[in-house]
PATORKOL-655830 format. One line per field, with one value per residue (C-alpha): residue number from 0; residue in one letter; x, y, z. Coordinates in Angstrom, 1 decimal. Layout:
N
k NUM;...
r a;...
xx X;...
yy Y;...
zz Z;...
//
This chain:
572
k 0;1;2;3;4;5;6;7;8;9;10;11;12;13;14;15;16;17;18;19;20;21;22;23;24;25;26;27;28;29;30;31;32;33;34;35;36;37;38;39;40;41;42;43;44;45;46;47;48;49;50;51;52;53;54;55;56;57;58;59;60;61;62;63;64;65;66;67;68;69;70;71;72;73;74;75;76;77;78;79;80;81;82;83;84;85;86;87;88;89;90;91;92;93;94;95;96;97;98;99;100;101;102;103;104;105;106;107;108;109;110;111;112;113;114;115;116;117;118;119;120;121;122;123;124;125;126;127;128;129;130;131;132;133;134;135;136;137;138;139;140;141;142;143;144;145;146;147;148;149;150;151;152;153;154;155;156;157;158;159;160;161;162;163;164;165;166;167;168;169;170;171;172;173;174;175;176;177;178;179;180;181;182;183;184;185;186;187;188;189;190;191;192;193;194;195;196;197;198;199;200;201;202;203;204;205;206;207;208;209;210;211;212;213;214;215;216;217;218;219;220;221;222;223;224;225;226;227;228;229;230;231;232;233;234;235;236;237;238;239;240;241;242;243;244;245;246;247;248;249;250;251;252;253;254;255;256;257;258;259;260;261;262;263;264;265;266;267;268;269;270;271;272;273;274;275;276;277;278;279;280;281;282;283;284;285;286;287;288;289;290;291;292;293;294;295;296;297;298;299;300;301;302;303;304;305;306;307;308;309;310;311;312;313;314;315;316;317;318;319;320;321;322;323;324;325;326;327;328;329;330;331;332;333;334;335;336;337;338;339;340;341;342;343;344;345;346;347;348;349;350;351;352;353;354;355;356;357;358;359;360;361;362;363;364;365;366;367;368;369;370;371;372;373;374;375;376;377;378;379;380;381;382;383;384;385;386;387;388;389;390;391;392;393;394;395;396;397;398;399;400;401;402;403;404;405;406;407;408;409;410;411;412;413;414;415;416;417;418;419;420;421;422;423;424;425;426;427;428;429;430;431;432;433;434;435;436;437;438;439;440;441;442;443;444;445;446;447;448;449;450;451;452;453;454;455;456;457;458;459;460;461;462;463;464;465;466;467;468;469;470;471;472;473;474;475;476;477;478;479;480;481;482;483;484;485;486;487;488;489;490;491;492;493;494;495;496;497;498;499;500;501;502;503;504;505;506;507;508;509;510;511;512;513;514;515;516;517;518;519;520;521;522;523;524;525;526;527;528;529;530;531;532;533;534;535;536;537;538;539;540;541;542;543;544;545;546;547;548;549;550;551;552;553;554;555;556;557;558;559;560;561;562;563;564;565;566;567;568;569;570;571
r m;e;t;i;v;e;e;i;l;t;r;a;v;g;e;l;k;r;r;g;e;l;p;g;d;f;f;p;d;v;i;i;e;r;p;k;r;e;e;f;g;d;y;g;c;p;l;p;l;a;m;a;k;a;a;h;k;s;p;k;d;c;g;n;a;i;l;e;v;v;d;a;p;s;d;l;f;d;a;i;t;f;a;p;p;g;f;l;n;f;k;v;n;p;r;a;w;f;m;k;l;q;d;i;a;a;d;p;e;g;f;g;g;s;g;a;g;r;n;q;r;v;l;i;e;f;v;s;a;n;p;t;g;p;l;h;v;g;h;a;r;g;a;v;l;g;d;a;l;a;r;i;m;s;a;a;g;y;d;v;d;t;e;y;y;i;n;d;v;g;n;q;m;a;t;l;g;r;s;l;y;a;r;g;r;e;t;l;g;l;g;h;g;d;f;p;e;n;g;y;l;g;d;y;i;r;e;l;a;a;e;f;a;h;g;e;g;r;e;s;l;e;k;d;y;e;d;l;g;p;v;d;d;n;p;a;v;g;f;a;s;s;r;l;l;e;l;i;k;d;d;l;n;a;l;g;v;g;f;n;q;w;f;s;e;r;s;l;h;d;r;g;l;v;p;l;a;v;q;s;l;l;d;s;g;r;a;y;k;d;a;s;g;a;v;l;f;r;m;d;d;d;d;e;d;d;r;v;i;v;r;g;n;g;i;s;t;y;f;a;s;d;i;a;y;h;h;e;k;a;g;r;g;y;a;r;l;i;n;i;w;g;s;d;h;h;g;y;i;p;r;v;k;a;a;m;a;a;m;g;h;d;p;d;m;l;e;v;l;l;v;q;m;v;t;l;t;r;g;g;e;v;v;p;m;g;k;r;s;g;r;f;v;t;l;r;e;v;v;d;e;v;g;p;d;a;v;r;f;i;f;l;l;r;k;a;d;s;q;m;e;f;d;l;d;l;a;k;s;q;s;m;e;n;p;v;y;y;v;q;y;g;h;a;r;v;a;s;i;l;r;k;a;d;a;a;g;l;m;p;a;p;w;s;k;d;l;g;d;v;l;s;l;p;e;e;r;n;m;a;k;q;l;t;r;l;p;g;v;v;a;s;s;a;i;k;r;e;p;h;h;l;a;f;y;l;m;d;l;v;k;g;f;h;s;y;y;t;r;y;a;h;t;d;k;v;i;s;d;d;a;e;k;t;a;a;r;l;f;l;v;s;c;v;k;a;v;l;a;r;g;l;g;m;l;g;v;g;a;p;d;e;m;h;y;g;g;d;d;e;q;g
xx 99.3;101.5;101.0;102.2;105.3;106.0;105.6;107.9;110.7;110.2;110.7;113.8;115.3;114.5;116.3;119.4;119.5;119.3;122.3;124.2;124.3;122.4;122.5;119.7;118.7;118.2;114.5;114.0;110.9;109.9;108.5;106.6;106.4;104.9;107.6;106.9;107.9;105.9;109.0;110.4;107.6;104.5;106.1;109.5;111.2;114.5;115.3;118.9;119.7;118.4;120.5;123.8;125.0;123.9;125.3;128.5;127.9;127.0;123.3;123.8;125.3;122.4;119.9;121.5;121.5;117.8;117.1;119.0;116.7;113.4;110.5;107.8;104.9;105.8;102.2;102.2;105.3;106.8;110.1;111.9;114.9;117.5;117.8;120.4;120.9;119.3;115.8;114.1;111.3;108.4;106.6;103.3;101.8;98.7;96.6;97.5;95.5;92.4;93.3;93.2;89.6;88.6;89.1;86.5;84.0;84.4;83.9;82.9;81.9;85.1;87.6;90.3;90.8;94.0;95.9;98.4;97.4;97.9;95.0;97.0;94.7;94.5;92.6;91.9;90.9;89.6;87.5;87.4;86.2;85.1;81.3;81.1;79.3;78.4;81.1;82.4;83.7;87.3;86.2;84.7;88.0;89.4;86.1;86.2;89.9;89.4;86.3;87.8;91.1;89.2;87.3;90.4;92.5;89.7;89.6;93.4;93.3;93.7;91.4;90.2;88.3;87.4;87.0;85.9;87.5;85.0;86.8;84.2;86.4;88.2;88.0;86.2;83.4;83.2;83.0;80.3;78.3;78.7;77.7;74.5;73.8;74.1;71.9;69.4;69.1;68.6;65.8;64.1;64.8;67.0;70.1;72.4;75.8;77.0;78.2;81.9;84.6;85.6;82.1;80.5;78.5;76.7;73.0;73.1;73.9;70.8;68.7;70.0;69.6;66.0;65.4;67.2;65.4;61.9;62.6;64.7;67.0;64.7;65.4;69.2;69.1;67.5;70.6;74.0;76.3;78.8;76.0;75.5;78.5;81.6;81.8;81.2;77.9;76.8;73.4;74.1;77.3;75.7;72.7;74.7;77.4;74.9;72.7;75.8;77.1;73.8;74.1;77.7;76.6;73.7;76.0;78.6;75.8;74.7;78.3;78.2;80.7;80.3;82.4;82.8;83.5;82.9;85.3;84.7;87.6;85.5;85.6;89.3;88.8;85.9;88.0;91.0;93.2;94.6;96.0;97.3;99.2;100.6;101.7;103.3;105.4;106.4;107.4;109.6;111.2;109.8;107.7;108.6;107.1;108.3;108.3;104.7;103.6;102.9;103.8;105.9;106.6;110.3;111.0;114.2;114.6;116.7;114.7;111.4;110.6;109.2;105.4;103.0;100.6;99.2;98.9;99.9;96.2;96.0;94.0;95.3;96.0;94.8;98.2;97.7;94.4;96.1;98.8;96.2;94.1;97.0;98.2;94.7;94.5;97.9;96.8;93.9;96.0;96.2;99.4;98.9;97.2;96.5;95.4;94.1;94.8;94.7;98.0;98.2;99.0;102.3;104.3;102.2;103.3;106.8;105.2;102.7;105.2;107.6;104.8;104.0;107.6;107.6;104.5;106.3;104.9;106.7;106.2;106.3;103.0;101.5;101.0;99.7;98.2;98.0;95.1;95.4;92.4;90.0;89.4;85.7;84.7;81.4;81.2;84.9;84.9;86.3;83.6;84.8;84.9;85.3;83.3;83.4;82.7;79.6;80.5;81.1;79.6;78.7;79.5;75.8;75.2;77.9;76.5;73.0;74.1;76.4;75.6;77.8;79.3;80.8;82.1;83.8;85.3;86.6;88.3;89.9;91.5;94.2;96.8;95.7;98.7;98.2;96.3;92.8;90.2;86.7;84.7;81.0;79.8;82.0;81.0;77.3;77.6;76.4;79.3;82.4;84.5;83.1;85.3;82.7;80.1;82.7;83.4;79.8;78.6;81.1;79.4;75.9;77.0;78.2;74.9;73.0;74.8;74.1;70.4;70.2;71.8;69.5;66.5;67.7;68.2;72.0;74.2;77.9;80.1;81.4;85.0;87.3;91.0;90.4;89.0;92.3;91.9;88.5;89.1;92.0;91.6;94.4;91.8;90.3;93.6;94.4;91.1;91.8;95.2;93.7;90.9;93.4;95.3;92.6;94.0;97.5;96.1;94.0;96.9;99.2;96.6;96.2;99.9;100.7;97.6;96.7;93.2;93.8;95.6;92.3;90.4;92.8;92.8;89.0;89.3;92.0;89.8;86.8;88.9;90.0;86.4;85.0;87.7;87.0;83.3;83.5;86.2;84.3;80.8;80.2;82.6;83.1;80.2;79.9;76.6;77.0;76.0;79.1;77.6;81.0;82.5;79.3;79.3;83.0;82.7;79.7;81.8;84.5;82.0;80.5;84.0;84.3;81.0;82.0;85.4;84.0;81.3;83.8;86.3;83.7;82.3;85.7;85.7;82.2;80.8;77.7;77.7;74.4;73.0;71.3;72.3;71.2;73.6;73.1;75.0;73.7;74.1;71.8;74.2;75.7
yy -35.5;-33.1;-30.6;-33.1;-33.9;-30.2;-29.6;-32.5;-31.1;-27.6;-28.7;-30.6;-27.5;-25.6;-28.2;-28.1;-24.3;-24.8;-27.1;-24.7;-26.9;-24.4;-20.6;-18.8;-16.9;-20.1;-20.2;-22.7;-23.4;-26.9;-28.2;-31.5;-33.5;-36.8;-39.1;-40.4;-43.9;-45.7;-47.4;-44.1;-43.6;-41.4;-38.0;-36.5;-33.3;-31.8;-30.2;-31.7;-30.0;-26.7;-27.1;-28.1;-24.6;-23.1;-25.9;-26.3;-30.0;-32.5;-33.2;-36.7;-35.4;-32.9;-35.6;-37.8;-34.7;-34.3;-38.0;-37.8;-35.1;-35.8;-36.4;-38.3;-40.3;-44.0;-44.9;-42.6;-43.6;-47.0;-45.4;-42.1;-42.4;-40.3;-40.7;-39.2;-36.6;-34.9;-36.1;-37.3;-39.8;-40.7;-44.0;-43.7;-46.6;-47.8;-47.6;-44.0;-43.1;-44.4;-42.6;-39.3;-40.0;-39.0;-35.4;-35.8;-37.5;-34.7;-31.8;-32.9;-29.4;-27.8;-30.5;-29.4;-26.0;-25.0;-22.0;-21.9;-18.3;-17.1;-14.7;-12.6;-10.0;-10.4;-8.5;-10.4;-8.2;-9.9;-9.7;-5.8;-5.7;-2.4;-2.0;-1.7;-5.0;-8.4;-10.6;-13.2;-16.7;-15.4;-13.3;-16.4;-18.1;-15.2;-15.0;-18.6;-18.5;-15.5;-16.8;-20.3;-18.9;-16.7;-19.7;-21.8;-19.2;-18.4;-22.1;-22.1;-19.4;-16.2;-13.2;-12.6;-9.8;-9.7;-6.6;-5.7;-2.6;-0.8;0.9;3.5;6.4;7.1;6.6;3.3;4.8;7.7;5.2;3.3;6.5;7.4;3.8;4.0;7.5;6.5;3.4;5.4;8.0;5.2;3.8;7.2;7.7;10.7;9.6;6.7;8.3;9.0;5.6;5.8;4.1;1.7;1.6;-1.4;-3.4;-6.1;-6.6;-5.6;-2.0;-1.9;-3.3;-0.8;2.0;1.2;1.2;4.6;6.1;5.1;6.2;8.7;9.4;10.7;14.3;13.7;11.9;14.9;17.0;16.9;14.5;17.2;19.1;16.3;17.4;15.5;11.8;11.8;13.7;12.3;10.6;8.1;7.0;6.9;4.9;2.4;1.8;1.4;-1.1;-3.0;-3.2;-4.6;-7.2;-8.0;-8.5;-10.8;-12.9;-13.3;-14.3;-17.0;-18.3;-18.2;-15.4;-12.5;-9.6;-8.0;-4.7;-2.9;-0.1;2.6;4.2;7.4;7.6;8.0;11.2;12.4;12.2;13.8;10.8;10.7;14.3;13.7;10.6;12.5;15.4;13.0;11.5;14.9;16.0;12.9;13.2;9.9;11.9;14.9;17.2;17.2;20.0;19.4;19.7;16.0;14.2;11.0;8.4;7.7;4.0;2.9;-0.1;0.8;-1.6;0.2;3.6;6.3;6.2;9.1;9.5;12.9;13.9;17.3;18.3;17.7;14.4;11.6;8.1;4.7;4.3;7.3;5.8;2.5;4.2;6.0;2.8;0.6;3.4;3.5;-0.3;-0.6;1.9;-0.2;-2.5;-5.6;-7.7;-9.0;-7.6;-10.3;-9.1;-11.5;-10.1;-11.4;-12.7;-9.7;-7.5;-9.3;-6.2;-4.0;-5.8;-4.1;-0.7;-1.1;-2.5;0.3;2.8;1.2;1.4;5.1;5.7;4.2;0.7;-2.7;-3.8;-7.4;-7.1;-7.1;-10.5;-10.8;-14.0;-14.1;-15.9;-17.1;-16.6;-19.5;-21.1;-22.0;-24.9;-26.4;-29.4;-29.4;-25.8;-22.7;-20.1;-16.6;-13.9;-10.1;-7.6;-4.7;-6.9;-8.1;-11.7;-13.5;-16.0;-14.4;-15.8;-16.1;-18.1;-20.6;-20.9;-21.4;-24.0;-26.2;-25.0;-23.1;-26.3;-27.4;-24.0;-23.7;-27.2;-27.5;-24.0;-25.0;-28.1;-26.1;-23.7;-20.2;-19.3;-22.3;-22.3;-23.8;-25.1;-25.3;-28.0;-27.1;-30.5;-32.3;-29.8;-30.6;-34.3;-36.7;-39.1;-40.1;-38.3;-35.0;-34.3;-32.4;-35.1;-37.7;-36.1;-35.1;-38.6;-40.0;-37.9;-39.0;-42.7;-42.4;-40.7;-43.6;-46.2;-44.3;-43.9;-47.6;-48.3;-45.9;-47.5;-50.9;-49.5;-49.6;-46.9;-46.0;-47.1;-44.4;-43.7;-46.2;-46.7;-50.3;-49.2;-50.1;-53.7;-54.1;-52.2;-54.3;-54.1;-52.1;-49.9;-49.0;-48.0;-46.0;-44.2;-43.4;-42.1;-39.9;-38.6;-37.3;-35.4;-32.7;-30.2;-30.3;-30.0;-27.0;-25.3;-26.0;-24.7;-21.5;-20.8;-21.5;-19.6;-22.7;-24.1;-26.8;-28.9;-29.3;-30.1;-32.9;-34.2;-34.6;-36.5;-38.8;-39.4;-40.3;-42.5;-44.5;-44.8;-45.8;-48.4;-49.8;-49.8;-51.5;-54.1;-55.4;-55.0;-58.7;-59.9;-57.2;-54.9;-51.9;-53.4;-57.1;-59.8;-58.9;-56.3;-55.1;-54.6;-53.0;-50.4;-49.7;-49.3;-47.1;-44.9;-44.8;-44.0;-41.2;-39.7;-39.9;-38.0;-35.4;-34.7;-34.5;-32.1;-30.0;-29.9;-29.2;-26.4;-24.8;-24.7;-23.3;-26.5;-28.3;-31.8;-33.4;-36.4;-37.8;-38.0;-40.2;-42.8;-46.0;-48.1;-50.0;-47.9;-49.9;-52.8;-51.3
zz 203.5;201.5;204.3;206.9;204.9;204.5;208.2;209.0;206.8;208.0;211.6;210.5;209.0;212.2;214.2;212.0;212.4;216.2;216.0;213.9;210.8;208.8;208.8;210.5;207.4;205.3;204.5;201.6;199.6;200.8;197.6;197.8;194.6;193.6;192.2;188.6;189.6;192.3;193.8;194.8;197.2;197.5;198.0;197.3;198.2;196.7;200.0;200.2;196.8;198.1;201.4;199.8;199.0;202.3;204.4;202.3;202.1;199.4;198.8;200.2;203.5;203.7;203.2;205.9;208.2;207.7;208.3;211.6;213.0;211.2;213.5;211.6;213.1;212.7;211.9;208.9;207.0;206.2;205.0;204.5;202.4;200.5;196.7;194.3;193.2;196.2;197.1;200.2;199.4;201.7;201.6;203.3;205.3;203.4;206.6;206.9;203.8;205.4;208.7;206.8;205.5;209.0;207.9;205.1;207.3;209.9;207.5;204.0;202.8;204.1;203.3;200.8;202.5;204.0;205.5;202.7;201.8;205.4;205.0;202.5;200.9;197.1;194.4;191.2;188.3;185.2;182.1;182.1;178.5;177.1;177.3;173.5;172.8;174.2;175.6;173.2;173.9;174.2;177.2;178.7;179.2;181.3;183.2;184.1;185.0;187.3;189.0;189.6;190.8;193.3;194.6;194.9;196.5;199.0;200.0;200.3;202.9;200.9;201.5;198.0;196.3;192.6;190.4;186.9;185.5;183.2;180.3;179.8;178.6;175.3;171.6;171.7;173.6;171.2;168.3;170.1;170.4;166.8;165.8;167.8;166.6;162.9;163.3;165.3;162.5;160.0;162.2;162.1;158.4;159.0;157.1;156.1;155.6;159.2;160.2;161.4;159.3;162.2;163.8;165.5;163.0;165.0;165.1;168.8;167.7;165.5;168.4;170.9;168.3;167.8;171.5;171.8;168.8;169.9;173.5;175.2;172.3;169.6;170.3;170.4;167.0;165.4;166.2;164.6;166.5;167.2;169.1;171.5;173.7;174.8;175.1;178.9;178.5;175.1;175.6;172.8;174.5;178.0;176.8;174.8;177.5;180.3;178.4;177.3;180.8;182.0;179.2;180.2;183.8;182.8;180.5;183.3;185.7;183.3;183.4;187.2;187.4;189.8;191.2;194.5;192.9;189.6;189.0;186.4;184.6;184.4;188.2;188.0;185.9;188.0;191.1;189.4;190.0;186.5;186.5;190.0;188.9;185.9;188.1;190.6;187.8;186.5;190.0;190.5;187.1;185.8;183.3;181.1;178.5;174.9;172.4;171.5;175.0;175.3;178.6;178.3;180.9;181.2;180.8;182.5;180.1;177.1;175.0;175.8;174.2;176.5;176.5;176.0;178.9;177.9;174.2;173.0;172.9;176.6;176.4;178.5;177.1;178.3;179.9;182.1;183.3;184.0;186.0;188.1;188.4;189.6;192.0;193.4;193.7;195.4;198.0;199.2;201.3;199.2;199.3;195.7;192.7;190.1;186.7;184.0;180.5;177.0;175.6;173.2;176.3;177.0;176.1;178.4;181.6;182.0;181.4;184.1;186.5;185.8;186.4;189.7;190.8;189.8;191.9;194.9;194.9;194.8;191.2;192.3;194.0;190.5;188.9;185.4;184.1;180.3;178.6;175.0;172.7;172.0;168.6;168.5;166.3;165.2;162.9;162.5;161.2;162.8;163.9;163.1;165.8;165.6;167.6;165.1;162.1;163.9;163.0;166.3;168.7;172.0;175.4;176.1;172.9;173.9;177.4;176.2;173.7;175.9;179.4;181.9;183.5;180.2;179.4;182.7;183.1;179.6;179.7;183.0;181.6;179.9;181.2;180.6;178.4;176.1;172.8;173.0;170.6;172.1;170.3;170.7;169.5;172.1;174.9;174.6;174.0;176.7;176.4;178.4;175.8;177.2;180.2;182.2;181.6;182.6;186.0;186.7;185.8;188.4;191.0;189.8;189.8;193.4;194.4;192.7;194.8;198.0;197.1;196.4;199.8;201.6;200.0;201.3;204.8;204.5;205.9;205.5;208.4;210.6;210.2;212.0;212.2;211.1;207.6;206.0;207.2;205.7;202.4;201.2;197.4;195.6;193.9;197.3;198.7;195.7;196.0;199.6;198.6;195.9;198.2;200.7;198.0;197.6;200.2;198.6;195.1;196.1;197.8;194.9;192.4;194.4;194.9;191.3;190.1;188.0;188.5;185.8;188.4;190.3;187.1;186.2;189.8;189.6;186.3;187.8;190.9;188.7;186.5;189.5;190.7;187.3;187.0;190.5;189.9;186.5;187.5;190.5;189.2;189.4;192.1;194.8;194.5;196.8;198.1;198.8;201.3;203.4;205.8;207.1;203.7;202.4;205.2;204.7;201.0;201.4;203.6;201.0;198.3;200.4;200.6;196.9;196.5;199.0;197.4;193.9;195.0;196.9;194.0;191.4;193.6;193.7;189.9;189.9;188.3;189.4;190.9;189.8;191.7;188.6;185.0;182.1;180.7;178.7;181.2;184.2;187.4;189.7;190.2;193.4
//
């Protein structure tokens, strides 16, 4: 319905342009909102406010001008009115909500999709953790956000690819190799004093070192570390990073997260793309050499210091790799590059955007979503996390303990840039206080009703324009209204890059269904002696099931048909 309202207003703007009442270059964002007060209608739009400056008229005159040319189906809206300071409000005919249920019945598995993305090519890069250890629960939040966003944007008509950037070059990889080497020598009884000061202390290092020592690495461990060659060729580094990358892929798979592409930072160096990017910046004057021979990227912003991209010893920095990587990405033909980073990378955004501009790309094609870290609690106490200290809870441990559905749904209930506490006890509880259980149980309850009806030989009615006459309860009309909102919620979630809107929509839908189911459990059951109402209500219930399954699927969460609960679900 939001899409219909948007189309109606867009046509009205076009007609006013044709009449000369608006300039031809006026292209407003037609933003459809839901009024907070029910008496204002079902939908509102601040278009008159946006028009006022362009038309040189008051918002009220602009609103009246739109109302004069607006062409809206009379069977869809009871009223379209202007409201100060500059809104147009739409009151939908109650029967129209049931009319739109035809779209669900026609394509239950595709309902909710739209063309909002206009097939725009988008690359979402997320997680991209160094392969120096297992992923922890903090990584899970970015993983869930990226995967859900890709699913939602795909449904909303974007052409989406996903990518994991493997940081397999640099000091951290050298430290990983030294850590494995030292633990491997301990395993073989060859020494105890070689462990690096900032080495990785987790048990996973000991396990990998034992595998390395008793397999392909024994000969390497008998040599001095310096004799093993540079990081890129060091067998300890290669073994550890490859094993840990396999572990990372397995852990992400357990969370239901996959990628179209895995991009190695090392490949940038192997292909010579990093020195090419540096030379390009030197040639354009956006980089320069200082007295030490280091190369610095020239920041235009007076508040930002120039940044080293090649050290005086000739070794490039992480920033140089990122410049080359984003230059390479921008050359693949994507309209948007979406990066999901930890909140501690906030200050890095203007540097990468400046580098993209210096390399000849529109910096606005890069969008960065920042994700706050997660505070994990168990039994009311905070669980410590720190990869190098070895004292942290891995992503896989959390998934194994509470399940991937709980991890995904609970993470998606908060905006990515907001602080979050993840309560392990709540996440694995089978109670209505657990949000994922609450929504999944709504789907299971609907499935139970449909199974009972099927066992009794009862079938949902086919869609009919007269459904609104049969389903006259306020709760039934509200459910029909809620069901038809899915395409708009999906489009909005995709455009705003905020999957939490869809998660909250599903909770609201289930809340309405649970309320309806409970209130009329003994008076107006779904399955009753009234054959016409039973068939109509079964149709409505089947639409609820389809929308819940579709919405949960876009979040990467399962929609079970059966779940245990202490209440009575066989009353119909």
